[in-house]
N, C-alpha and C positions, 0 to 999 in steps of 0.2 A: 631536498625532497622530503615531503611530509610522510610521517609514519601512519599506519592504520589507526593507531590509538589517538594520534593528534587530530586526524580528520574527524573521527567520531566525537572527540571532545569539543572541537571547534564548532560542530554542527548539532550539538546535543539538544537544542531547543527547536530545530527545524522539523516541521511536520512533513511526513512522508506517507505515501499511500501504497497499499498492497491489495491484490485480488486473489481470492482462493477460488479456483475453478478447475476446468480440465486443461491438461497440458503435459509437457514433458515428452520424453521419448515415445511412450506408449499412450499418450493422451489420457492419462489417468485422472480420475477425480481427486480433489484435494491438493492440486498443484498450486504452489504459492508463486505469484509473480509480482515484481515491483512495477508500479505504474507511475511513479514520479513524485515530484515535490508539490503535493496538493493537500488542501484540507478537505474534510468530508463534505463541506458545502458545495464543492465543485462536482459532486456526484449525485446530488439530490434533484437536479432539474427534471429527470424522467420519472419522478414520483409524484403522486397526486393524493390529496386528502380524500377520504371517503365522504359521501354526502353528509353524514352526521359529524364529520370532522373528528372521528374517534381513532382512526388508524390510517396509515399510509398504504397506498396501493401502487403496484408497478403498471406498466403499459397494458398488461393483460387483465387488469382489475384484480390481481391477486395481492393479498396482504403481505407486506414485507416488515421485517424487524428493522427498526431504525432507532439509533441513539446518536444524538448530536450534542456535543458540549459546546458552549460558547467559545471555547478556545480552538475549535477546528478539529478536535479529536472525536472520533465516533466510528460507527459501523453501519452498514446497510446489509441486511441478511435477506436475500431474495427468496431462497427456497428452504431455509432451515437446515441446509446441509452443506452444499459445496459452492454455492454462488454467493460469495460474500466479498464486499469491498470494505476496507477499514483503513483508518489512519492511526498513526502513533508518532511519537517524537523519536529522533535518532537516538537520544539517550535511553529510551525504553526498548529499543530493538533487541530481538533475540538473535542468536547465532544464525538461525535459519533465515531470518529476515536480512541480515547482513549478506549472507550468501546469495539471496535472491537479488539484492541490489547489484552485487558484483557480476552475477550471471544473467543480467537483464536482457541480453540480446541487442539487436540493432535499434537505432533511433536515438533521439535526444531525450534524456530523462532528467536533466538538470545538472548543475555544477557539482553538487554533492556526489552523485553517482560517478561522475568522471574522476573526481578527486579520490574517491574510495577505491575505484578500480586501479588507478595509477599507483596509489600507495601499496596496494596488494601486489601488483606486478613488481614494484621496486623491492618489496620484502622477499619475494620469491627469488629474485635475481641475486640478492645478497646472501 
């Protein structure tokens, strides 16, 4: 059985995505959620360039903050506050992000999330 440290090390170059929005027990703003093994380009389909091609806009025509690196790392900041989607590598994840992966809820979020959860459960049992 793999340890938590082993799973993190083996996947350190993997790009993972998170969303900051409303959620949690009291549906509070600033809730961090893990949304899977994706690079930032998977989330830009709903954005549009303005007529003068100087900025990106959401479906409502509102300006969004967007940073996309060629390596798949970046962020999309919809409202300047709590509606943000971003990507990072497993090797750069914070403790809060690791917890978000482990507490991701139901659904399939990729092999990494399953391995990380399994390693955590094994360490708790020992």
